[in-house]
N, C-alpha and C positions, 0 to 999 in steps of 0.2 A: 686181654693176648699173652696170657703167662710166657716169658721169657723162660732157658734152661735155668737159669738158677736161681728164679722164682720157681721153678715146678720142685728143683733138689729142696728146696728149705718146704714146699706141699708135702713132699712123698716126706719126708722127716715125723712132718705133722703126723702124716697117716700113719707110720710107725709109730707112736709112741713117744716122739724124743727120743731115738734110743742113742746110746752112746759118743759121739764125738768122732771117737777111733771106730766104733764097730758098729755100722760101716762107718767109711769117709767116705766123707765126700765124694773123693776124684771114684769109690767104689762106685757109687751111686750114677753117677754123671754118665761108667761107661756100661755098667745095666741099663740108664736111659736113654741115652747113643743108640743102642740097638733097638732096644723095643722102636725109635720113633723113623729107623731105618724100615724094621717090620708096619708099622703105620702108613709109612709114604711109601713102599711095595702095594701092599691091599690098595691103596687108593689110583698105583698105576697100573692094578693089573681091574683096570676095567674099561668101560667105552668113553669113561669123561676123561677133560682135560682136568686136572687138578693145581700142576705147575709145569707150565707150558716155557718152553725154550726155546730160542732160532738163531739160527747159521747161516751160513755161503758157501757153497763152492762156486768157485771160476773156475770151468772146462779146458782143457790145452790138447791142441791136436794133437792128435798121436796116441795120449794119456788115455785108459781105459780106468782105473783104480784112483781115486780120490782118498785120502786121509784125513780126516770127521777132526780138528780140531778142538771145540766145544769140552770143556774138560766135565761138563754135569750133563754130556750125553748119553741119551736113556733110551725109551723107543720109538723111533721116526713113525708120522701117520697121514705127512702134507708133503708133497714136493711141489714147485712150480715156478714156472718163469721168469724171474725178472730184468730189465730193460736201466736201467737207473738213468740212460742218455735219452729213454724217449718214451716222453710223457703219455701218450697215446700206446702207449705196449698192451694187449689184453694178455694177463696171466693165462698160464694155460698148465694142467697138472697131469704130473710125470706119472702114471701109474706105477706098483711095490709090484714086483714081481721078484722068486726065488732062484741063488743064481742057477740049480738046475734046470729051472722051466725058463729063464732066461732063450734061450734057443726052441723051443717048441711058442714060445706065443710069438714072438719075431722074425718075420719071413723079409731077409735084406740080405744088404750087402753086410760082407763085417765091420765095413768102416765106412760112417758117414762119406758122402759125397759134400757137404754144404761144408761153408770156411766163412772168415769173414768177422768181426762181431757179432755176438748175441744175435746169431739165427738158432740158436736152439734146438737141434741136431735130436737130443734125446727124446727113445722112442718111450722106456722106460727104465726104470732105476732097480737098480739091488744091494742090500747093506747085506753088513757081513763082519764078524769079530778075525781077526789072526794073531798068531804067539800067544797062547797057549800059556804060556808065565804072566802077561800084560797083555791081558786081551787089549787090539785098539780096535777102531770102531771107522768100515772102511763103503764108500760108496761105488759102484762100478756104474757105468754108464754106455747101456746100449742105443744105438750102433756107439763104436767107441767116436769121441765125438774129432768133427774134422774143422772146428770152431772154438772159439774162446765165447763161453758164454755164461752168465749168467744164472743161477739155480737157490732159491729162498728154503728151505729143511725146515720145517715143523717137527717140532719135541718134547716126550717126558722126561722132563730134568731131572737128571738123579740129585735127591738134596746129599751134603756132603758139610758133616759139623764144620763148623766157621768160626763160633765165639759163644760164651756165654751169656748173649746179650741177643743166642736166634730163637724165633719159636715157630718152630716149621710145625708141616703138619697141616689140620683142619683146628681151629683154636677148640670150639668146639667141644673137641673130643680128648682134650692134652688128660680130662679128667680119666679116660679109658686107656692112658698112656703110664700115667701115674701109680696105678693101683695095678696093672701088671708090671712094674716097674717096683713097685712095692712088694709084692708078691717074691718075687724074683729076689731080691736084696734082705727080704727076710729072715733066710740063713745066717746071715752074716749078722745080725742084731743080738745087742746085750743090752740091759740095760739095769747098770749099772751092776747090785749086788745080785739081779737074775739074770744071769751069764749060765753060757751051758757048760761050761766048766766048774764055777762055782754051784749053781743051784740046779741041773738039769734039768729036775723034775717041774720045779714049779717053771723052768725057763720054756719046758715041751706044752705046760695049759695055756701059757701066754701065746708064743707063735703061732698053736694051735690053733685056739680063737680069733688071733688074727687075720689068720689063715682062713680061716672057715667063712670068714665079714669079706673077704677081700675076694675070694674068686665066687663069691655070690651077687657082692657089683660087677664084679667084671664080666657075668653072664649077662647084666644086665644089661651095660654099658654097649658089649661085644654084638647084642644083636640091633640093638637101635643105628648102632656103628655099620652094620651088612645091611639093613632098612635103606640107613640114608645113600650109602653109596649107589643102592642100585636106584634108589627112586633121587638122584637130588635132581635132575635137571627130566625135564619130557620134549617128545620131538619140536620140531620147533621149523621144520626144512621142509621141504617137498622131495621129493625121490629126484634124483640126480637127471642130467638131461638126456644123459644112455646110456643102454648097459650094454659094451660087444659088439654083435653082428648085429643086434635090432636096429641099433643105435645107426647104424654103420649103413643100413639098408632101410630103413623107416620103416620097419613091421612093427616095430615098437612105440612105448611108453617114449615121449619127446621127439618124435619125427626123424626127420633122415640127417645126417652128419651135412648137410649145404656150407653154409656160412659159419658155424660155430656155436649159434644159439641153439640150433637144434630142428629150426624153421625150415 
């Protein structure tokens, strides 16, 4: 599993060892990080979970919106109840809704009538970001909690460059990131006397030959990466116990919502 610093060395080899300062390692690093971010964004934009983070929110009576403090918070995919004081607590998943749809999906009082600790009054949850200049993620519970309860949030974790020892993304596709970085760094390269300022014609021949090779490899690697993203997991779970009104009234798959198990 190649680290960032190892990938920089491999990219230089791909580029036929250009001059140390054309481009510099810092220039290659900046380009490499941008392609890593794009690589991770492609992975997140699928139905699979590639880099999962967990955080929790503890509600307070009368407070509707809660700042999510996880620095790597990305796209949430699961929220469930938790009670660390009760070993027999049965987790309950909290469904998501858009802010504008919250009142269309929930019919009840604005504020929850429940109180106490870990009574979990949430019926649905909405995620949103505010402050355009420095967006911060928030969660809004419906109805407004009247209790102090704990909820666990699962989310797609955003990668942020940390050190040269990082090895982000899918290591078996680092070659795709390297060839894309090499392609972007190619205009910055000089090879001794073979530079765009000293010998532009020969430099252009070299750059065009490398470019064609990189584009050929990128097309192959990207096709395999796209296929991997689409087929990396198989269905291994059954349909959820209930779906909407059918579940509650016993008309559809899973039976009626009688005891929480759909029986």
